C-alpha positions in Angstrom: -43.1 28.9 20.8 -45.1 32.1 19.6 -46.0 34.9 21.7 -48.6 37.8 21.6 -48.5 41.3 23.6 -51.3 41.1 25.6 -51.3 44.9 27.2 -54.2 46.7 26.4 -56.1 44.2 24.6 -59.4 44.1 26.3 -59.3 47.9 25.4 -59.0 46.9 21.7 -61.6 43.7 21.7 -64.5 45.9 19.7 -62.1 47.7 17.4 -61.8 46.4 13.6 -58.7 47.8 11.8 -57.5 47.1 7.8 -54.2 47.3 6.3 -53.3 47.3 2.8 -50.4 45.3 2.1 -47.4 46.6 -0.1 -43.8 45.8 -0.3 -41.7 46.2 2.7 -43.1 47.8 5.4 -44.4 45.8 8.8 -47.5 47.2 10.1 -49.3 46.3 13.3 -52.8 46.0 13.1 -54.9 47.4 15.7 -56.5 44.3 16.3 -53.2 42.8 17.2 -52.1 40.9 14.1 -48.6 41.4 12.1 -48.8 42.1 8.3 -45.8 42.9 5.9 -46.8 45.4 3.3 -45.6 46.2 -0.2 -45.6 42.8 -1.3 -45.0 41.5 -4.7 -48.4 40.7 -6.9 -47.1 37.2 -7.0 -48.4 36.8 -3.0 -50.2 39.8 -2.3 -53.3 40.0 0.1 -55.5 42.7 -0.6 -56.9 43.6 2.6 -56.5 41.7 5.9 -59.1 42.3 8.4 -58.4 42.0 12.2 -61.4 40.5 13.8 -60.4 40.0 16.8 -57.1 41.0 18.5 -55.9 37.0 18.1 -55.7 37.4 14.4 -52.7 36.9 12.8 -51.0 36.7 9.1 -48.1 34.4 8.7 -46.2 36.0 5.9 -43.1 34.3 3.4 -41.1 36.6 5.6 -42.2 35.1 9.2 -42.8 31.6 8.2 -40.2 30.2 10.8 -42.2 32.4 13.6 -45.5 30.3 13.1 -44.2 26.8 11.6 -42.1 24.2 13.3 -40.5 21.8 10.7 -40.2 17.9 11.3 -39.0 15.2 10.0 -36.8 15.5 6.6 -38.1 19.1 6.3 -36.2 19.9 9.4 -32.9 19.2 7.4 -33.8 21.7 4.8 -33.2 25.5 5.8 -36.2 27.8 4.9 -34.9 29.6 2.0 -35.3 33.2 2.7 -34.6 34.3 -1.0 -37.3 32.2 -2.5 -39.6 31.7 0.4 -39.3 28.0 -0.3 -39.3 25.1 2.5 -38.7 21.9 1.0 -40.8 18.5 2.5 -39.2 15.7 1.3 -36.2 15.4 -1.0 -36.6 13.3 -4.4 -35.1 10.4 -2.2 -37.1 7.2 -1.1 -38.6 6.8 2.0 -38.7 10.6 3.4 -41.4 11.9 5.5 -41.6 15.9 6.1 -44.0 18.3 7.5 -44.3 21.7 9.2 -46.7 22.3 12.1 -48.4 25.5 12.9 -47.3 26.5 16.6 -50.9 27.7 17.5 -54.0 26.1 17.0 -56.5 27.9 14.9 -59.9 29.1 15.8 -62.4 27.5 13.9 -65.0 29.6 14.7 -63.4 32.4 12.3 -62.6 32.9 8.7 -59.1 31.9 7.9 -57.7 32.0 4.3 -54.0 30.5 3.2 -52.3 30.6 0.0 -49.1 29.6 -1.4 -47.5 27.5 -4.0 -46.9 23.5 -4.0 -44.3 21.7 -6.0 -45.3 18.2 -6.1 -42.2 17.1 -7.8 -41.0 16.4 -11.5 -42.5 12.7 -12.0 -46.1 11.0 -12.0 -46.8 7.7 -10.3 -46.0 6.0 -13.6 -42.3 7.3 -14.1 -41.6 6.4 -10.4 -43.0 9.6 -9.0 -45.0 9.6 -5.1 -46.5 10.4 -2.9 -48.0 14.0 -2.7 -48.8 16.9 -0.1 -51.3 16.4 3.0 -53.4 19.3 4.9 -53.9 18.1 8.3 -56.6 19.7 10.8 -57.1 17.9 14.2 -58.3 18.6 17.8 -55.1 17.3 19.3 -51.7 19.0 20.3 -50.0 21.2 17.7 -46.8 19.0 17.7 -49.1 16.0 16.5 -48.5 14.9 12.8 -50.1 12.3 11.0 -49.0 9.0 9.4 -47.0 9.4 6.1 -47.7 7.5 2.6 -51.0 6.5 1.7 -52.3 8.1 4.9 -51.1 11.5 3.2 -50.3 12.8 6.7 -53.8 12.9 7.5 -54.4 9.4 8.7 -52.9 8.0 12.3 -54.4 10.9 14.2 -58.0 10.4 15.4 -60.5 13.2 15.1 -58.8 14.5 11.6 -60.0 15.9 8.6 -57.9 17.7 5.9 -57.1 18.0 1.7 -54.6 15.9 -0.2 -52.7 16.3 -3.6 -52.1 12.7 -4.0 -49.7 11.7 -6.8 -49.8 8.1 -6.0 -52.9 5.6 -6.2 -53.0 3.3 -3.1 -54.9 -0.2 -4.1 -54.4 -1.5 -0.4 -55.3 -0.1 2.9 -53.2 -0.1 6.1 -54.1 0.8 9.9 -54.1 4.5 8.6 -55.3 4.5 5.3 -58.0 2.7 3.1 -57.7 2.4 -0.7 -58.2 5.4 -3.0 -61.5 5.3 -5.3 -61.7 3.8 -8.3 -61.0 5.2 -11.3 -58.2 7.3 -10.1 -55.3 4.6 -10.9 -52.6 5.8 -11.9 -53.8 9.5 -12.1 -52.7 12.2 -9.7 -55.7 13.6 -7.8 -56.9 16.1 -5.5 -59.8 15.2 -2.5 -60.8 16.1 0.7 -60.0 13.2 3.5 -62.0 11.9 6.8 -59.6 10.6 9.1 -61.7 11.0 12.0 -61.6 7.4 13.2 -57.5 7.7 12.7 -58.1 6.0 9.2 -57.6 8.1 6.3 -60.7 7.8 3.7 -61.1 9.7 0.9 -64.1 11.6 0.0 -64.7 10.0 -3.3 -67.6 12.3 -4.5 -64.9 15.3 -4.2 -61.8 13.6 -5.8 -60.6 15.3 -9.0 -57.9 14.6 -11.6 -55.0 17.0 -11.4 -52.0 17.4 -13.6 -49.3 14.8 -12.9 -46.2 16.5 -11.4 -43.6 18.4 -14.1 -40.6 20.1 -13.9 -40.9 20.9 -10.3 -43.3 23.4 -11.3 -45.0 25.6 -8.4 -48.7 25.6 -8.8 -50.9 28.2 -6.9 -53.1 26.8 -4.1 -55.6 28.3 -2.1 -57.8 27.4 0.9 -60.5 29.4 2.3 -62.7 28.8 5.4 -66.0 30.3 6.5 -66.0 30.0 10.4 -69.7 30.5 10.2 -70.8 27.8 7.9 -67.8 25.6 8.0 -67.3 25.5 4.3 -63.7 25.0 3.1 -62.8 25.9 -0.4 -59.2 24.8 -1.9 -58.5 26.0 -5.6 -55.2 24.4 -7.3 -54.3 24.3 -11.0 -57.5 25.6 -12.2 -59.7 23.4 -10.0 -62.0 24.2 -7.2 -63.3 21.9 -4.1 -66.0 22.5 -2.1 -66.7 20.8 1.2 -68.8 21.3 4.3 -66.6 20.2 7.2 -69.0 21.0 10.2 -69.1 17.3 10.9 -65.3 17.3 11.0 -65.1 20.2 13.1 -68.0 19.1 15.5 -67.3 20.9 18.7 -63.7 21.8 18.2 -63.3 25.4 18.2 -59.9 25.0 18.2 -57.7 22.9 16.0 -54.0 22.1 15.1 -53.1 22.3 11.4 -49.8 21.0 9.8 -48.5 20.2 6.1 -47.0 16.7 5.5 -45.3 15.1 2.6 -43.6 12.0 2.3 -42.1 9.3 -0.1 -41.6 5.4 -0.3 -40.2 3.1 -3.1 -41.4 5.9 -5.3 -40.1 9.8 -4.9 -40.5 13.0 -5.8 -39.2 16.5 -4.3 -41.6 18.3 -2.8 -42.0 22.0 -1.4 -43.8 24.8 -0.1 -43.6 28.4 -1.2 -44.8 32.1 -0.7 -47.1 30.8 2.3 -49.8 33.5 3.3 -51.9 32.7 6.0 -54.4 34.7 7.7 -55.9 33.0 10.8 -57.3 33.4 14.5 -55.1 32.2 17.0 -57.4 30.1 19.3 -57.2 30.8 22.9 -56.1 28.6 25.1 -58.3 26.1 27.0 -58.1 25.0 30.6 -60.8 22.3 31.5 -61.1 21.3 35.0 -62.7 17.8 35.8 -64.2 16.7 38.5 -63.8 12.8 39.2 -63.6 9.8 42.1 -60.9 7.9 42.5 -61.8 5.7 39.2 -61.9 8.4 37.1 -65.5 8.6 36.8 -67.3 11.8 36.4 -69.0 13.3 39.4 -69.8 16.6 38.5 -70.0 18.8 35.6 -66.5 19.7 33.9 -65.5 23.6 33.7 -64.0 24.9 30.9 -62.2 28.4 30.7 -60.6 29.8 27.8 -58.5 33.0 27.4 -55.7 34.7 25.6 -52.3 32.6 25.4 -50.0 33.5 28.1 -52.6 35.3 30.1 -53.4 33.7 33.7 -56.1 31.3 34.7 -57.1 30.0 38.2 -59.3 27.0 38.9 -60.8 25.6 42.2 -62.3 22.6 43.5 -65.9 22.3 44.4 -68.0 21.4 47.2 -69.8 17.9 46.1 -72.4 16.1 48.3 -71.3 12.9 49.5 -67.8 13.4 48.3 -64.4 14.9 50.0 -61.6 16.3 48.1 -58.5 14.5 47.7 -55.7 15.8 45.5 -55.5 17.6 42.0 -53.6 16.2 39.0 -52.5 17.4 35.8 -52.3 20.7 34.7 -51.8 23.1 38.0 -54.6 25.0 39.5 -53.3 28.1 38.2 -51.1 29.2 35.6 -51.4 30.6 32.2 -53.3 29.7 29.2 -50.9 27.6 26.6 -51.4 26.8 22.9 -52.5 23.2 23.6 -55.4 22.3 25.9 -54.5 22.1 29.7 -56.8 19.7 32.0 -57.0 19.7 35.8 -58.1 16.4 37.4 -59.7 17.5 40.8 -60.4 14.1 42.4 -62.6 13.1 45.3 -63.3 10.0 47.4 -66.7 9.1 48.4 -67.8 9.0 51.5 -68.0 5.1 52.1 -70.2 2.6 53.7 -69.4 -1.2 52.9 -71.5 -4.2 52.5 -70.3 -7.8 52.3 -72.1 -11.1 51.5 -70.7 -14.3 52.7 -71.3 -17.5 50.5 -71.2 -20.4 52.8 -71.2 -24.3 51.9 -73.0 -25.9 55.1 -72.1 -29.2 54.1 -68.3 -28.4 54.8 -68.7 -25.3 56.7 -66.5 -23.5 54.5 -66.8 -20.3 53.1 -67.2 -20.0 49.3 -66.5 -16.8 48.4 -67.1 -13.3 49.9 -68.7 -10.3 48.2 -67.3 -7.1 49.6 -68.9 -4.3 48.1 -68.5 -0.4 48.8 -69.9 2.6 47.9 -71.1 6.4 48.5 -73.6 6.8 51.6 -77.0 6.4 50.2 -76.4 5.1 46.7 -77.5 2.0 45.7 -75.3 -1.3 46.1 -76.6 -2.0 42.6 -76.0 -5.9 43.9 -78.1 -9.3 44.1 -77.1 -12.3 44.9 -78.9 -13.9 41.9 -76.3 -14.7 39.7 -73.5 -15.8 42.3 -76.2 -18.3 43.9 -77.0 -19.5 39.9 -73.2 -20.2 39.4 -73.2 -22.3 42.9 -76.4 -24.2 41.6 -75.2 -24.7 38.2 -71.9 -25.8 39.9 -74.2 -28.2 42.1 -75.0 -26.7 45.1 -78.7 -26.1 46.3 -79.7 -22.7 48.2 -80.6 -23.1 51.8 -81.1 -19.3 52.6 -80.3 -15.9 51.6 -81.2 -13.1 53.8 -79.4 -10.3 51.3 -82.7 -8.3 50.4 -84.1 -9.2 46.9 -84.7 -5.7 46.2 -81.0 -4.9 47.1 -79.7 -2.2 49.3 -78.1 0.7 49.9 -75.1 2.1 51.8 -75.1 3.1 54.9 -72.6 4.6 57.5 -72.8 1.3 59.6 -71.4 -1.6 57.8 -73.8 -4.6 56.6 -73.1 -8.1 56.9 -75.4 -10.8 54.8 -74.9 -14.8 54.7 -76.4 -17.0 51.8 -76.4 -20.8 53.1 -75.7 -23.5 50.6 -75.5 -27.3 50.6 -73.7 -29.6 48.4 -76.8 -31.4 46.6 -76.7 -35.2 46.3 -78.6 -37.2 43.6 -79.8 -40.8 44.0 -80.0 -43.1 41.1 -79.7 -46.8 40.2 -76.9 -48.9 38.5 -77.9 -52.4 36.7 -76.0 -54.8 36.0 -76.6 -58.4 33.8 -75.1 -61.5 34.0 -75.6 -64.0 31.3 -75.3 -67.5 30.1 -74.4 -68.5 26.5 -74.2 -72.4 25.2 -72.5 -72.8 21.9 -73.1 -75.9 19.6 -70.9 -76.7 17.0 -69.5 -79.5 14.8 -65.7 -80.6 15.5 -64.7 -78.1 12.4 -66.2 -75.2 14.7 -69.1 -74.7 12.5 -72.8 -74.2 13.7 -74.5 -77.5 14.8 -77.5 -75.7 16.5 -78.9 -72.6 17.6 -76.7 -70.9 20.8 -78.9 -71.2 23.7 -79.2 -67.9 26.0 -80.2 -68.1 29.5 -82.6 -65.4 30.6 -79.9 -62.7 32.1 -79.8 -62.1 35.6 -80.2 -58.6 36.7 -78.8 -56.9 39.4 -79.4 -53.4 41.1 -77.6 -50.8 43.3 -78.3 -47.4 44.4 -75.6 -44.8 43.3 -75.6 -41.3 45.6 -73.8 -38.5 43.3 -72.2 -35.2 45.0 -73.3 -32.9 42.4 -70.1 -30.6 43.6 -67.3 -32.9 44.2 -68.3 -35.6 41.5 -68.3 -38.0 44.1 -70.4 -41.4 44.2 -71.1 -43.8 47.1 -72.8 -47.0 46.1 -75.1 -49.4 47.6 -75.1 -52.9 48.0 -75.9 -55.3 44.7 -79.4 -56.8 45.2 -80.3 -59.5 42.8 -83.7 -59.1 40.9 -84.4 -62.7 39.5 -82.3 -65.0 41.0 -78.7 -66.0 41.5 -78.5 -69.3 39.5 -79.1 -70.7 35.8 -80.7 -73.8 35.3 -79.3 -77.0 33.6 -79.3 -77.4 30.3 -79.8 -80.5 28.1 -77.9 -80.6 24.7 -80.2 -80.7 22.0 -80.2 -84.3 19.7 -78.7 -84.3 16.5 -79.2 -87.4 13.9 -76.1 -88.9 13.5 -74.1 -86.8 15.8 -72.6 -87.2 19.4 -72.5 -84.2 22.0 -69.3 -84.4 24.1 -71.5 -83.1 26.7 -75.1 -84.0 27.2 -76.0 -81.4 29.7 -74.7 -78.2 31.0 -75.2 -78.3 34.8 -77.1 -75.8 36.5 -74.6 -72.9 38.0 -75.4 -71.4 41.2 -74.0 -68.3 43.4 -74.2 -65.8 40.9 -73.3 -62.4 41.9 -73.2 -58.8 40.0 -69.5 -59.3 40.1 -69.5 -62.5 38.1 -68.2 -62.5 34.7 -70.7 -64.0 31.8 -70.8 -67.9 31.5 -69.7 -69.0 28.1 -70.1 -72.8 27.4 -69.1 -75.0 24.3 -70.7 -78.0 23.0 -68.9 -79.9 20.6 -70.6 -82.7 18.2 -68.9 -85.5 16.8 -70.2 -87.7 13.6 -71.3 -91.1 14.3 -69.0 -93.6 12.3 -70.5 -96.5 10.2 -68.4 -99.3 8.5 -68.5 -101.2 4.8 -66.6 -104.1 3.7 -66.3 -105.4 0.1 -65.0 -109.0 0.0 -63.7 -110.4 -3.3 -63.8 -114.5 -3.6 -62.7 -117.1 -6.0 -65.2 -119.2 -6.0 -62.7 -121.8 -7.8 -60.7 -121.9 -4.8 -63.2 -120.5 -2.4 -59.9 -117.9 -1.3 -60.5 -114.4 -0.6 -58.6 -112.3 -3.6 -59.1 -109.2 -1.6 -61.3 -107.3 1.0 -62.1 -103.5 1.0 -62.7 -101.6 4.4 -64.6 -98.4 4.1 -65.6 -96.3 7.2 -67.4 -93.0 7.2 -70.1 -90.9 9.0 -73.5 -92.5 9.1 -75.4 -91.6 6.3 -72.7 -90.4 4.4 -72.0 -91.7 1.0 -69.2 -94.2 0.5 -68.1 -92.9 -2.5 -67.0 -96.4 -3.7 -67.8 -98.7 -6.9 -66.5 -102.2 -7.5 -66.2 -101.5 -11.5 -62.2 -101.1 -11.0 -61.5 -103.7 -9.0 -63.7 -106.5 -10.9 -62.0 -104.7 -13.9 -58.7 -105.3 -12.5 -59.7 -109.3 -11.9 -61.2 -109.9 -15.4 -57.7 -108.9 -16.7 -55.8 -111.3 -15.1 -58.4 -114.2 -16.3 -61.1 -114.1 -13.5 -64.6 -113.6 -14.7 -67.4 -112.2 -12.7 -70.0 -114.4 -11.0 -71.7 -112.2 -9.0 -71.8 -108.7 -7.5 -74.1 -107.8 -4.5 -72.5 -104.2 -3.9 -75.3 -102.0 -3.9 -75.8 -98.4 -3.2 -76.2 -99.5 0.2 -72.9 -101.3 0.5 -72.9 -105.4 0.4 -70.5 -108.0 -0.2 -69.1 -108.8 -3.8 -68.5 -112.7 -4.4 -66.3 -113.6 -7.7 -65.1 -116.9 -9.0 -62.2 -118.0 -11.6 -62.5 -117.6 -15.1 -63.2 -120.9 -16.2 -62.6 -120.1 -20.0 
């Protein structure tokens, strides 16, 4: 923790002094800053102006009085001979940083000079990741994410500048891909990390020399507190950026310098840091909130030099009663980081209840309990709740809650919304059918099916729209309850097994459909052909044929006659025609 002498400070606020820096002499500035004079030319600052008693200069000799080492940097002592701080060794998966132990007053100018060693390897030779410079409004011990985030991503409200030795093609939660055109190149650029995800500002990106031989390269950062313009010089290049949109209303911001390695690596170091800046005042924010954390009166912010006393107090707020305070103490000393004191109030309360009742069952469906400050609008209507119930099948009976809403009073208010379960009456139909099939013995169709006019039945159905329960009335016949007699059709050459289907009575809605089948059987005819030996008068043979009426016999006498003539007979006569008749035959007299 850095402390500053505060005695006589107020007397000196309007004084402005300067000191030339020369090697080896400590000089206390009239404004309160400490500088080391008689420095070598390699890190000489020509003149330091103490614009306020809070302006200080960090020198190579007092670096550890102002910066805290974290991560891998904490594993390496600050070299007081070379004024070098190692951030990461030349090893994989390391992350190191230094954080300024006070905040920077962003309304004032500051200048940072030093030397940066990015290592001895380019990305193509296995080098990574670079060094990032981070500004953010959070506490001084907050650091950004390593790797592609460059120590800048992962911190809401952050911005900064990076010397990047590894091109990131992908993205993670803490960073976005680097701009196209810099693949395989080392580059410097400003970084927008306001939303917690580091985004390289492509328009500011410039190619820098790849790391080589662990060379230290001069680095300068200057900032104008009035214009909010920041300039960077490194390796003969200059970057300039208006950072007013990043600074915003944050007068005090934390500062850190970070480096990291991953699968690829480099030795990364910081040397000869000279940092002249104005220490931001400590800030105490007093919030006035209700028990839900809602602001009920404007916050009050006080600022003062670090370690000077502050006192806050509660307010009298109409309609509210003070309950308790939390956060920072109501009195104490200003600190490096912001302190927040919350004054919590309880609203003088009124109550309203709205009860939703199912008149069908007499049960309470729900109850809406409202509370709020006396005189405040309830900001409640029954419209949406009623709609939810009507959508569920209820219908509104009554609602005595004011349609325009109401306000809370010292007296409890009670309202009732009555609903009932909606009943919907519909009708249900049912048919009973009679079908008669006419088929031949082989199952094939003999005649068109007979379909009797259906018997129709109806009944009422009452549906409860809430429960889904249905209540049914009795079935009523609409066109009778019987089927008449049906005479089977006549088919030539066929005889039906049922000459008629009898009438069927007593049909109800619960009766099954009636299915009947009439089978037709073919009428049969006979043919006989008699072969007679006229010589003897004897019957040689007789051929008996049978088949369906009108069917062809598919018989001729030719083969049989031939068999007899082969035995010595001769044909006398043959009266077998196509319709079939007897044949007469005699002995061959030859």
